[in-house]
ZADO-1210 file (C-alpha; in nm, 4 decimals, padded with zeros to 6 digits):
<atoms>
<atom x="01.2047" y="-04.2985" z="-02.6864" code="UNK" pos="1"/>
<atom x="01.5006" y="-04.3215" z="-02.9422" code="UNK" pos="2"/>
<atom x="01.4314" y="-04.1421" z="-03.2772" code="UNK" pos="3"/>
<atom x="01.2326" y="-03.8643" z="-03.1651" code="UNK" pos="4"/>
<atom x="01.3847" y="-03.5161" z="-03.2543" code="UNK" pos="5"/>
<atom x="01.3414" y="-03.2176" z="-03.0053" code="UNK" pos="6"/>
<atom x="01.3725" y="-02.8647" z="-03.1912" code="UNK" pos="7"/>
<atom x="01.5095" y="-02.5629" z="-03.0210" code="UNK" pos="8"/>
<atom x="01.4959" y="-02.2380" z="-03.1606" code="UNK" pos="9"/>
<atom x="01.6219" y="-01.8967" z="-03.0172" code="UNK" pos="10"/>
<atom x="01.4463" y="-01.6029" z="-03.2075" code="UNK" pos="11"/>
<atom x="01.6126" y="-01.2370" z="-03.1880" code="UNK" pos="12"/>
<atom x="01.6235" y="-00.8733" z="-03.3372" code="UNK" pos="13"/>
<atom x="01.9712" y="-00.7685" z="-03.3835" code="UNK" pos="14"/>
<atom x="02.1855" y="-00.5178" z="-03.5442" code="UNK" pos="15"/>
<atom x="02.4319" y="-00.6606" z="-03.8147" code="UNK" pos="16"/>
<atom x="02.7206" y="-00.5425" z="-03.6370" code="UNK" pos="17"/>
<atom x="02.6854" y="-00.8474" z="-03.3742" code="UNK" pos="18"/>
<atom x="02.8559" y="-01.1642" z="-03.4157" code="UNK" pos="19"/>
<atom x="02.6051" y="-01.4460" z="-03.3208" code="UNK" pos="20"/>
<atom x="02.6897" y="-01.8308" z="-03.2356" code="UNK" pos="21"/>
<atom x="02.4212" y="-02.1386" z="-03.0970" code="UNK" pos="22"/>
<atom x="02.4494" y="-02.4812" z="-03.0525" code="UNK" pos="23"/>
<atom x="02.3597" y="-02.7402" z="-02.8057" code="UNK" pos="24"/>
<atom x="02.5644" y="-02.9107" z="-02.5408" code="UNK" pos="25"/>
<atom x="02.8706" y="-02.7421" z="-02.5836" code="UNK" pos="26"/>
<atom x="02.8711" y="-02.7577" z="-02.9745" code="UNK" pos="27"/>
<atom x="02.8370" y="-02.4056" z="-03.1324" code="UNK" pos="28"/>
<atom x="02.7988" y="-02.2556" z="-03.4929" code="UNK" pos="29"/>
<atom x="02.7939" y="-01.9297" z="-03.6172" code="UNK" pos="30"/>
<atom x="02.4398" y="-01.7374" z="-03.7144" code="UNK" pos="31"/>
<atom x="02.4091" y="-01.4561" z="-03.8833" code="UNK" pos="32"/>
<atom x="02.2611" y="-01.1493" z="-03.6924" code="UNK" pos="33"/>
<atom x="02.0095" y="-01.0514" z="-03.9817" code="UNK" pos="34"/>
<atom x="01.8310" y="-01.4098" z="-03.9534" code="UNK" pos="35"/>
<atom x="01.6350" y="-01.3244" z="-03.6509" code="UNK" pos="36"/>
<atom x="01.6607" y="-01.6696" z="-03.5469" code="UNK" pos="37"/>
<atom x="01.8228" y="-02.0194" z="-03.5549" code="UNK" pos="38"/>
<atom x="01.6930" y="-02.3653" z="-03.5455" code="UNK" pos="39"/>
<atom x="01.8768" y="-02.6585" z="-03.3681" code="UNK" pos="40"/>
<atom x="01.7652" y="-02.9956" z="-03.3458" code="UNK" pos="41"/>
<atom x="01.8692" y="-03.3387" z="-03.1493" code="UNK" pos="42"/>
<atom x="01.7411" y="-03.6321" z="-03.0168" code="UNK" pos="43"/>
<atom x="01.4783" y="-03.6495" z="-02.7445" code="UNK" pos="44"/>
<atom x="01.7124" y="-03.5705" z="-02.4273" code="UNK" pos="45"/>
<atom x="01.8157" y="-03.3503" z="-02.1945" code="UNK" pos="46"/>
<atom x="02.0409" y="-03.0932" z="-02.3837" code="UNK" pos="47"/>
<atom x="02.1541" y="-02.7480" z="-02.2652" code="UNK" pos="48"/>
<atom x="02.1165" y="-02.4987" z="-02.5390" code="UNK" pos="49"/>
<atom x="02.3375" y="-02.1943" z="-02.5391" code="UNK" pos="50"/>
<atom x="02.3587" y="-01.8592" z="-02.7397" code="UNK" pos="51"/>
<atom x="02.6796" y="-01.6336" z="-02.7593" code="UNK" pos="52"/>
<atom x="02.6974" y="-01.2809" z="-02.8979" code="UNK" pos="53"/>
<atom x="03.0100" y="-01.0411" z="-02.9110" code="UNK" pos="54"/>
<atom x="03.0103" y="-00.6649" z="-03.1043" code="UNK" pos="55"/>
<atom x="03.3792" y="-00.5501" z="-03.1851" code="UNK" pos="56"/>
<atom x="03.2461" y="-00.2204" z="-03.3837" code="UNK" pos="57"/>
<atom x="02.9561" y="-00.1238" z="-03.2412" code="UNK" pos="58"/>
<atom x="02.8317" y="00.2120" z="-03.1734" code="UNK" pos="59"/>
<atom x="02.5288" y="00.3681" z="-02.9763" code="UNK" pos="60"/>
<atom x="02.1804" y="00.2250" z="-03.1123" code="UNK" pos="61"/>
<atom x="02.3242" y="-00.0732" z="-03.2249" code="UNK" pos="62"/>
<atom x="02.1213" y="-00.3568" z="-03.0138" code="UNK" pos="63"/>
<atom x="02.1038" y="-00.7354" z="-02.9775" code="UNK" pos="64"/>
<atom x="01.7571" y="-00.8693" z="-02.8260" code="UNK" pos="65"/>
<atom x="01.6780" y="-01.1737" z="-02.7372" code="UNK" pos="66"/>
<atom x="01.3157" y="-01.2310" z="-02.8356" code="UNK" pos="67"/>
<atom x="01.2426" y="-01.5648" z="-02.6439" code="UNK" pos="68"/>
<atom x="01.3126" y="-01.9286" z="-02.7248" code="UNK" pos="69"/>
<atom x="01.1041" y="-02.1664" z="-02.8736" code="UNK" pos="70"/>
<atom x="01.0699" y="-02.5599" z="-02.7943" code="UNK" pos="71"/>
<atom x="00.8861" y="-02.8211" z="-02.9968" code="UNK" pos="72"/>
<atom x="00.9061" y="-03.2025" z="-02.9057" code="UNK" pos="73"/>
<atom x="00.6807" y="-03.5199" z="-02.8335" code="UNK" pos="74"/>
<atom x="00.3906" y="-03.4036" z="-02.5775" code="UNK" pos="75"/>
<atom x="00.2029" y="-03.7330" z="-02.6685" code="UNK" pos="76"/>
<atom x="00.2679" y="-04.1051" z="-02.8533" code="UNK" pos="77"/>
<atom x="-00.1152" y="-04.0774" z="-02.8917" code="UNK" pos="78"/>
<atom x="-00.2741" y="-03.9420" z="-03.2342" code="UNK" pos="79"/>
<atom x="-00.5494" y="-03.7274" z="-03.0348" code="UNK" pos="80"/>
<atom x="-00.4689" y="-03.5897" z="-02.7569" code="UNK" pos="81"/>
<atom x="-00.6194" y="-03.2673" z="-02.5429" code="UNK" pos="82"/>
<atom x="-00.5164" y="-03.0300" z="-02.2938" code="UNK" pos="83"/>
<atom x="-00.6433" y="-03.0432" z="-01.9207" code="UNK" pos="84"/>
<atom x="-00.6229" y="-02.7231" z="-01.7171" code="UNK" pos="85"/>
<atom x="-00.6050" y="-02.7164" z="-01.3278" code="UNK" pos="86"/>
<atom x="-00.6492" y="-02.3488" z="-01.1977" code="UNK" pos="87"/>
<atom x="-00.5233" y="-02.2730" z="-00.8596" code="UNK" pos="88"/>
<atom x="-00.7674" y="-02.2033" z="-00.6573" code="UNK" pos="89"/>
<atom x="-00.9015" y="-02.5789" z="-00.7163" code="UNK" pos="90"/>
<atom x="-00.9501" y="-02.8007" z="-00.4131" code="UNK" pos="91"/>
<atom x="-00.7267" y="-03.0566" z="-00.5709" code="UNK" pos="92"/>
<atom x="-00.4285" y="-02.8440" z="-00.5025" code="UNK" pos="93"/>
<atom x="-00.2983" y="-02.8793" z="-00.1333" code="UNK" pos="94"/>
<atom x="-00.1171" y="-02.5975" z="00.0011" code="UNK" pos="95"/>
<atom x="00.0886" y="-02.5080" z="00.3181" code="UNK" pos="96"/>
<atom x="00.1663" y="-02.1081" z="00.4021" code="UNK" pos="97"/>
<atom x="00.0051" y="-01.9398" z="00.0588" code="UNK" pos="98"/>
<atom x="-00.2359" y="-01.7517" z="00.0126" code="UNK" pos="99"/>
<atom x="-00.5242" y="-01.7400" z="-00.2794" code="UNK" pos="100"/>
<atom x="-00.6540" y="-01.3896" z="-00.4458" code="UNK" pos="101"/>
<atom x="-00.7712" y="-01.1922" z="-00.7565" code="UNK" pos="102"/>
<atom x="-00.5655" y="-00.9155" z="-00.9147" code="UNK" pos="103"/>
<atom x="-00.8771" y="-00.6608" z="-00.8618" code="UNK" pos="104"/>
<atom x="-00.8980" y="-00.7466" z="-00.4844" code="UNK" pos="105"/>
<atom x="-00.4759" y="-00.7444" z="-00.4144" code="UNK" pos="106"/>
<atom x="-00.3020" y="-00.4387" z="-00.3092" code="UNK" pos="107"/>
<atom x="00.0411" y="-00.5993" z="-00.4074" code="UNK" pos="108"/>
<atom x="00.1895" y="-00.4574" z="-00.7056" code="UNK" pos="109"/>
<atom x="00.3041" y="-00.7830" z="-00.8694" code="UNK" pos="110"/>
<atom x="-00.0420" y="-00.9266" z="-00.8429" code="UNK" pos="111"/>
<atom x="-00.2790" y="-00.6375" z="-00.8717" code="UNK" pos="112"/>
<atom x="-00.1364" y="-00.5528" z="-01.2344" code="UNK" pos="113"/>
<atom x="-00.1723" y="-00.8908" z="-01.3898" code="UNK" pos="114"/>
<atom x="-00.3970" y="-01.0958" z="-01.5589" code="UNK" pos="115"/>
<atom x="-00.4789" y="-01.4559" z="-01.4358" code="UNK" pos="116"/>
<atom x="-00.6298" y="-01.7766" z="-01.5485" code="UNK" pos="117"/>
<atom x="-00.9884" y="-01.7605" z="-01.4233" code="UNK" pos="118"/>
<atom x="-00.8690" y="-01.4723" z="-01.2567" code="UNK" pos="119"/>
<atom x="-00.7315" y="-01.6719" z="-00.9268" code="UNK" pos="120"/>
<atom x="-00.3629" y="-01.6647" z="-00.8497" code="UNK" pos="121"/>
<atom x="-00.1954" y="-01.8484" z="-00.5128" code="UNK" pos="122"/>
<atom x="00.1299" y="-01.7100" z="-00.3824" code="UNK" pos="123"/>
<atom x="00.3364" y="-01.7167" z="-00.0819" code="UNK" pos="124"/>
<atom x="00.6932" y="-01.5472" z="00.0264" code="UNK" pos="125"/>
<atom x="00.7666" y="-01.7510" z="00.2901" code="UNK" pos="126"/>
<atom x="01.0675" y="-02.0228" z="00.2334" code="UNK" pos="127"/>
<atom x="00.9401" y="-02.3820" z="00.2450" code="UNK" pos="128"/>
<atom x="00.6048" y="-02.2987" z="00.1116" code="UNK" pos="129"/>
<atom x="00.4614" y="-02.6189" z="-00.0018" code="UNK" pos="130"/>
<atom x="00.1684" y="-02.6205" z="-00.3227" code="UNK" pos="131"/>
<atom x="00.1354" y="-03.0222" z="-00.4591" code="UNK" pos="132"/>
<atom x="-00.1184" y="-03.1985" z="-00.6529" code="UNK" pos="133"/>
<atom x="-00.1595" y="-03.5246" z="-00.8215" code="UNK" pos="134"/>
<atom x="-00.2155" y="-03.5718" z="-01.2221" code="UNK" pos="135"/>
<atom x="-00.2481" y="-03.7854" z="-01.5412" code="UNK" pos="136"/>
<atom x="-00.0792" y="-03.7270" z="-01.8604" code="UNK" pos="137"/>
<atom x="00.2170" y="-03.7791" z="-02.0684" code="UNK" pos="138"/>
<atom x="00.3326" y="-03.3746" z="-02.0171" code="UNK" pos="139"/>
<atom x="00.2712" y="-03.0990" z="-01.7659" code="UNK" pos="140"/>
<atom x="00.3200" y="-02.7866" z="-01.8249" code="UNK" pos="141"/>
<atom x="00.3132" y="-02.5132" z="-01.4898" code="UNK" pos="142"/>
<atom x="00.2179" y="-02.1125" z="-01.5425" code="UNK" pos="143"/>
<atom x="00.2829" y="-01.8523" z="-01.3453" code="UNK" pos="144"/>
<atom x="00.4224" y="-01.4996" z="-01.2501" code="UNK" pos="145"/>
<atom x="00.7737" y="-01.3885" z="-01.2645" code="UNK" pos="146"/>
<atom x="00.9584" y="-01.0249" z="-01.1884" code="UNK" pos="147"/>
<atom x="01.1983" y="-00.8462" z="-00.9761" code="UNK" pos="148"/>
<atom x="01.0341" y="-00.9893" z="-00.6054" code="UNK" pos="149"/>
<atom x="01.0180" y="-01.2981" z="-00.7443" code="UNK" pos="150"/>
<atom x="01.3168" y="-01.5618" z="-00.6300" code="UNK" pos="151"/>
<atom x="01.3811" y="-01.9682" z="-00.6597" code="UNK" pos="152"/>
<atom x="01.1916" y="-02.2582" z="-00.6121" code="UNK" pos="153"/>
<atom x="01.2278" y="-02.6434" z="-00.6532" code="UNK" pos="154"/>
<atom x="00.9799" y="-02.8556" z="-00.8070" code="UNK" pos="155"/>
<atom x="00.9978" y="-03.2780" z="-00.7225" code="UNK" pos="156"/>
<atom x="00.7855" y="-03.5269" z="-00.9289" code="UNK" pos="157"/>
<atom x="00.6881" y="-03.8625" z="-00.8278" code="UNK" pos="158"/>
<atom x="00.9718" y="-03.8348" z="-00.5389" code="UNK" pos="159"/>
<atom x="01.2486" y="-03.7413" z="-00.7830" code="UNK" pos="160"/>
<atom x="01.4068" y="-03.3745" z="-00.7887" code="UNK" pos="161"/>
<atom x="01.3619" y="-03.1669" z="-01.1169" code="UNK" pos="162"/>
<atom x="01.5734" y="-02.9128" z="-01.0158" code="UNK" pos="163"/>
<atom x="01.5621" y="-02.5905" z="-00.8696" code="UNK" pos="164"/>
<atom x="01.4309" y="-02.2571" z="-01.1007" code="UNK" pos="165"/>
<atom x="01.4558" y="-01.9227" z="-01.1217" code="UNK" pos="166"/>
<atom x="01.1171" y="-01.7201" z="-01.1147" code="UNK" pos="167"/>
<atom x="01.2985" y="-01.3621" z="-01.1381" code="UNK" pos="168"/>
<atom x="01.3113" y="-01.1425" z="-01.4087" code="UNK" pos="169"/>
<atom x="01.3900" y="-00.7573" z="-01.5041" code="UNK" pos="170"/>
<atom x="00.9878" y="-00.7136" z="-01.5428" code="UNK" pos="171"/>
<atom x="00.7269" y="-00.8463" z="-01.4273" code="UNK" pos="172"/>
<atom x="00.5223" y="-01.1333" z="-01.6745" code="UNK" pos="173"/>
<atom x="00.2160" y="-01.3019" z="-01.6081" code="UNK" pos="174"/>
<atom x="00.0921" y="-01.6459" z="-01.7777" code="UNK" pos="175"/>
<atom x="00.4842" y="-01.7695" z="-01.7925" code="UNK" pos="176"/>
<atom x="00.5845" y="-02.1184" z="-01.8443" code="UNK" pos="177"/>
<atom x="00.7702" y="-02.2292" z="-01.4629" code="UNK" pos="178"/>
<atom x="00.8140" y="-02.5692" z="-01.5935" code="UNK" pos="179"/>
<atom x="00.7575" y="-02.7974" z="-01.8517" code="UNK" pos="180"/>
<atom x="00.8271" y="-03.2071" z="-01.9029" code="UNK" pos="181"/>
<atom x="00.7330" y="-03.4763" z="-02.1007" code="UNK" pos="182"/>
<atom x="00.7695" y="-03.8540" z="-02.1987" code="UNK" pos="183"/>
<atom x="00.5857" y="-03.9753" z="-01.9082" code="UNK" pos="184"/>
<atom x="00.3685" y="-04.2923" z="-01.8521" code="UNK" pos="185"/>
<atom x="00.0312" y="-04.1601" z="-01.8880" code="UNK" pos="186"/>
<atom x="-00.1509" y="-04.4533" z="-01.6960" code="UNK" pos="187"/>
<atom x="00.0391" y="-04.3607" z="-01.3890" code="UNK" pos="188"/>
<atom x="-00.0924" y="-04.1243" z="-01.1437" code="UNK" pos="189"/>
<atom x="00.1844" y="-03.8378" z="-01.0716" code="UNK" pos="190"/>
<atom x="00.2568" y="-03.6277" z="-00.7885" code="UNK" pos="191"/>
<atom x="00.4201" y="-03.2846" z="-00.8120" code="UNK" pos="192"/>
<atom x="00.5365" y="-03.0752" z="-00.5289" code="UNK" pos="193"/>
<atom x="00.6460" y="-02.7258" z="-00.5866" code="UNK" pos="194"/>
<atom x="00.8593" y="-02.5355" z="-00.2924" code="UNK" pos="195"/>
<atom x="00.9165" y="-02.2129" z="-00.2515" code="UNK" pos="196"/>
<atom x="01.3056" y="-02.1552" z="-00.1486" code="UNK" pos="197"/>
<atom x="01.3748" y="-01.8147" z="-00.0366" code="UNK" pos="198"/>
<atom x="01.2036" y="-01.6172" z="00.2484" code="UNK" pos="199"/>
<atom x="01.0864" y="-01.3011" z="00.1400" code="UNK" pos="200"/>
<atom x="01.1005" y="-01.3480" z="-00.2280" code="UNK" pos="201"/>
<atom x="00.7598" y="-01.4471" z="-00.4070" code="UNK" pos="202"/>
<atom x="00.6310" y="-01.7554" z="-00.5453" code="UNK" pos="203"/>
<atom x="00.3176" y="-01.7949" z="-00.7534" code="UNK" pos="204"/>
<atom x="00.1110" y="-02.0590" z="-00.9129" code="UNK" pos="205"/>
<atom x="-00.1630" y="-01.9752" z="-01.1794" code="UNK" pos="206"/>
<atom x="-00.2459" y="-02.2997" z="-01.3374" code="UNK" pos="207"/>
<atom x="-00.0945" y="-02.6170" z="-01.4751" code="UNK" pos="208"/>
<atom x="-00.1715" y="-02.8210" z="-01.7837" code="UNK" pos="209"/>
<atom x="-00.1748" y="-03.1969" z="-01.8416" code="UNK" pos="210"/>
<atom x="-00.1069" y="-03.3063" z="-02.1843" code="UNK" pos="211"/>
<atom x="-00.3729" y="-03.6543" z="-02.2347" code="UNK" pos="212"/>
<atom x="-00.4912" y="-03.8845" z="-02.4693" code="UNK" pos="213"/>
<atom x="-00.8261" y="-03.8451" z="-02.5782" code="UNK" pos="214"/>
<atom x="-00.8965" y="-04.2093" z="-02.5207" code="UNK" pos="215"/>
<atom x="-00.7944" y="-04.1622" z="-02.1669" code="UNK" pos="216"/>
<atom x="-01.0942" y="-04.0786" z="-02.0283" code="UNK" pos="217"/>
<atom x="-01.2501" y="-03.7915" z="-01.8348" code="UNK" pos="218"/>
<atom x="-00.9569" y="-03.8266" z="-01.5794" code="UNK" pos="219"/>
<atom x="-01.2137" y="-03.6563" z="-01.3202" code="UNK" pos="220"/>
<atom x="-01.1290" y="-03.8989" z="-01.0805" code="UNK" pos="221"/>
<atom x="-00.9875" y="-03.8506" z="-00.7020" code="UNK" pos="222"/>
<atom x="-00.6396" y="-03.7090" z="-00.7325" code="UNK" pos="223"/>
<atom x="-00.6416" y="-03.6754" z="-01.0985" code="UNK" pos="224"/>
<atom x="-00.6410" y="-03.3240" z="-01.2926" code="UNK" pos="225"/>
<atom x="-01.0021" y="-03.3083" z="-01.3981" code="UNK" pos="226"/>
<atom x="-01.1203" y="-03.3139" z="-01.7844" code="UNK" pos="227"/>
<atom x="-01.1890" y="-02.9133" z="-01.8524" code="UNK" pos="228"/>
<atom x="-01.1608" y="-02.6126" z="-01.6013" code="UNK" pos="229"/>
<atom x="-01.2937" y="-02.6600" z="-01.2558" code="UNK" pos="230"/>
<atom x="-01.4754" y="-02.3808" z="-01.0458" code="UNK" pos="231"/>
<atom x="-01.2373" y="-02.1291" z="-00.9649" code="UNK" pos="232"/>
<atom x="-01.2961" y="-02.1748" z="-00.5787" code="UNK" pos="233"/>
<atom x="-01.0053" y="-01.9769" z="-00.3790" code="UNK" pos="234"/>
<atom x="-00.8403" y="-02.1549" z="-00.0963" code="UNK" pos="235"/>
<atom x="-00.8302" y="-01.8553" z="00.1462" code="UNK" pos="236"/>
<atom x="-00.5153" y="-01.9632" z="00.3732" code="UNK" pos="237"/>
<atom x="-00.5088" y="-02.3354" z="00.3297" code="UNK" pos="238"/>
<atom x="-00.4378" y="-02.5461" z="00.5846" code="UNK" pos="239"/>
<atom x="-00.4369" y="-02.2610" z="00.8643" code="UNK" pos="240"/>
<atom x="-00.0764" y="-02.1675" z="00.6829" code="UNK" pos="241"/>
<atom x="-00.2346" y="-01.7801" z="00.6469" code="UNK" pos="242"/>
<atom x="00.1541" y="-01.6624" z="00.5974" code="UNK" pos="243"/>
<atom x="00.1248" y="-01.4369" z="00.8706" code="UNK" pos="244"/>
<atom x="00.3771" y="-01.1325" z="00.8142" code="UNK" pos="245"/>
<atom x="00.3930" y="-01.2167" z="00.4229" code="UNK" pos="246"/>
<atom x="00.1118" y="-01.1515" z="00.2570" code="UNK" pos="247"/>
<atom x="00.2326" y="-00.8100" z="00.1285" code="UNK" pos="248"/>
<atom x="-00.0140" y="-00.5077" z="00.1035" code="UNK" pos="249"/>
<atom x="-00.3067" y="-00.7899" z="00.0972" code="UNK" pos="250"/>
<atom x="-00.2553" y="-00.7016" z="00.5042" code="UNK" pos="251"/>
<atom x="-00.3050" y="-00.3302" z="00.5029" code="UNK" pos="252"/>
<atom x="-00.6373" y="-00.3333" z="00.6655" code="UNK" pos="253"/>
<atom x="-00.5216" y="-00.5461" z="00.9557" code="UNK" pos="254"/>
<atom x="-00.2218" y="-00.2968" z="00.9735" code="UNK" pos="255"/>
<atom x="-00.3983" y="00.0176" z="01.0023" code="UNK" pos="256"/>
<atom x="-00.6579" y="-00.1145" z="01.2435" code="UNK" pos="257"/>
<atom x="-00.3713" y="-00.1895" z="01.4758" code="UNK" pos="258"/>
<atom x="-00.2202" y="00.1318" z="01.4390" code="UNK" pos="259"/>
<atom x="-00.5509" y="00.3029" z="01.5525" code="UNK" pos="260"/>
<atom x="-00.5778" y="00.1050" z="01.8020" code="UNK" pos="261"/>
<atom x="-00.2592" y="00.1385" z="01.9584" code="UNK" pos="262"/>
<atom x="-00.2925" y="00.5640" z="01.8998" code="UNK" pos="263"/>
<atom x="-00.6394" y="00.5122" z="02.1116" code="UNK" pos="264"/>
<atom x="-00.4592" y="00.3212" z="02.4155" code="UNK" pos="265"/>
<atom x="-00.2131" y="00.5944" z="02.3904" code="UNK" pos="266"/>
<atom x="-00.4852" y="00.8683" z="02.3974" code="UNK" pos="267"/>
<atom x="-00.5906" y="00.6964" z="02.7021" code="UNK" pos="268"/>
<atom x="-00.2458" y="00.6583" z="02.8910" code="UNK" pos="269"/>
<atom x="-00.2234" y="01.0034" z="02.8639" code="UNK" pos="270"/>
<atom x="-00.5413" y="01.1130" z="02.9885" code="UNK" pos="271"/>
<atom x="-00.5156" y="00.9161" z="03.2699" code="UNK" pos="272"/>
<atom x="-00.1800" y="01.0872" z="03.3582" code="UNK" pos="273"/>
<atom x="-00.3256" y="01.3964" z="03.3572" code="UNK" pos="274"/>
<atom x="-00.5686" y="01.3294" z="03.5741" code="UNK" pos="275"/>
<atom x="-00.3179" y="01.2236" z="03.8161" code="UNK" pos="276"/>
<atom x="-00.1393" y="01.5408" z="03.7804" code="UNK" pos="277"/>
<atom x="-00.4521" y="01.7314" z="03.8292" code="UNK" pos="278"/>
<atom x="-00.5513" y="01.5725" z="04.1431" code="UNK" pos="279"/>
<atom x="-00.1962" y="01.5641" z="04.2909" code="UNK" pos="280"/>
<atom x="-00.2224" y="01.9685" z="04.2156" code="UNK" pos="281"/>
<atom x="-00.5421" y="01.9917" z="04.4076" code="UNK" pos="282"/>
<atom x="-00.7967" y="01.9468" z="04.1848" code="UNK" pos="283"/>
<atom x="-01.1783" y="01.8280" z="04.3258" code="UNK" pos="284"/>
<atom x="-01.3956" y="01.5856" z="04.1790" code="UNK" pos="285"/>
<atom x="-01.3769" y="01.2542" z="03.9582" code="UNK" pos="286"/>
<atom x="-01.2531" y="01.2159" z="03.6343" code="UNK" pos="287"/>
<atom x="-01.5731" y="01.3543" z="03.4595" code="UNK" pos="288"/>
<atom x="-01.4622" y="01.6862" z="03.6064" code="UNK" pos="289"/>
<atom x="-01.1339" y="01.6779" z="03.5288" code="UNK" pos="290"/>
<atom x="-01.2400" y="01.6413" z="03.1877" code="UNK" pos="291"/>
<atom x="-01.5386" y="01.8639" z="03.1093" code="UNK" pos="292"/>
<atom x="-01.5210" y="02.1548" z="03.4351" code="UNK" pos="293"/>
<atom x="-01.7454" y="02.1455" z="03.7093" code="UNK" pos="294"/>
<atom x="-02.1166" y="02.2481" z="03.6877" code="UNK" pos="295"/>
<atom x="-02.1135" y="02.6341" z="03.6120" code="UNK" pos="296"/>
<atom x="-02.2247" y="02.8828" z="03.8209" code="UNK" pos="297"/>
<atom x="-02.2239" y="03.2827" z="03.9202" code="UNK" pos="298"/>
<atom x="-01.8697" y="03.4178" z="03.8776" code="UNK" pos="299"/>
<atom x="-01.6879" y="03.6452" z="04.0369" code="UNK" pos="300"/>
<atom x="-01.4167" y="03.8353" z="03.8380" code="UNK" pos="301"/>
<atom x="-01.1447" y="03.6445" z="03.9813" code="UNK" pos="302"/>
<atom x="-01.3257" y="03.3174" z="03.8955" code="UNK" pos="303"/>
<atom x="-01.3456" y="03.3982" z="03.5496" code="UNK" pos="304"/>
<atom x="-00.9807" y="03.5286" z="03.5163" code="UNK" pos="305"/>
<atom x="-00.9204" y="03.1659" z="03.6636" code="UNK" pos="306"/>
<atom x="-01.1700" y="02.9771" z="03.5093" code="UNK" pos="307"/>
<atom x="-01.0836" y="02.6579" z="03.3311" code="UNK" pos="308"/>
<atom x="-01.3944" y="02.5209" z="03.2283" code="UNK" pos="309"/>
<atom x="-01.2762" y="02.2592" z="02.9825" code="UNK" pos="310"/>
<atom x="-01.0217" y="01.9854" z="03.0607" code="UNK" pos="311"/>
<atom x="-00.9012" y="02.1287" z="03.3298" code="UNK" pos="312"/>
<atom x="-00.6657" y="01.8633" z="03.3962" code="UNK" pos="313"/>
<atom x="-00.4832" y="01.9648" z="03.1027" code="UNK" pos="314"/>
<atom x="-00.3754" y="02.2987" z="03.2684" code="UNK" pos="315"/>
<atom x="-00.3126" y="02.1569" z="03.5789" code="UNK" pos="316"/>
<atom x="00.0362" y="02.1870" z="03.7454" code="UNK" pos="317"/>
<atom x="00.1747" y="02.0509" z="04.0779" code="UNK" pos="318"/>
<atom x="00.1208" y="02.3033" z="04.3654" code="UNK" pos="319"/>
<atom x="00.3843" y="02.5290" z="04.4628" code="UNK" pos="320"/>
<atom x="00.5509" y="02.4260" z="04.7874" code="UNK" pos="321"/>
<atom x="00.4800" y="02.6880" z="05.1232" code="UNK" pos="322"/>
</atoms>
């Protein structure tokens, strides 16, 4: 759509010693550090925005901090539009090898420390895990967490690759914009597919927002984002893709149960081995006698000296050869 401008603004906080340049599509222009930001404009299209800094006279305490980037562009040709939100726990999203949870019930640090739309988030650490859904609208936003444990994911829209994106950041963030696209045909039902690209690295989906004109109806027909927050009905291990071995600390209960079961098994094997030695050493009676000792009787001094009323098999030794 020609004639539509897109504004991109870098926002920073900087010591005055820094030299800063910003630009679009390879064309850079100087900016002043004390401006705390710079806005760039271009026609609606795909652009590459670049910011460069240098400091030849910096000393300790001189810092350049990139606060963020703001983008202002057209999301609807309608004079009246609305945002329609789809929660990650909605049954309209199809998952393979994802797990849904809440921050309160999760023991994964990257999840338990965050806040999420309707308090649910769906995540995976399996390469090739997929989340997909259909929607109608002229623009789409996808939100989710990022952090040091997160990795690469790819997106296709209506069968066309939109690229591979990186959710890795130096600190954990929540409600972060993972993807945005606009200038879509609103009357068309679009299909979007998100795929985790790295095994062992996290990818998580929190919510999606489609921009629809107010006159486009409820948008609640099958396969489209409903107009209004849907009920949060978590999908636990959807499509049988329970993400075995990749659910992080959420499987702590199963791990503890397995360890305790293994210890009980080892104890039984050990007791059977001791019973075998006891019998071979000349022990008389069944396993219960070996474990608890024979029925008490009046004892001579010799009996008392050699007494072993409790767990006699634990004191057994092979008989000395005669």
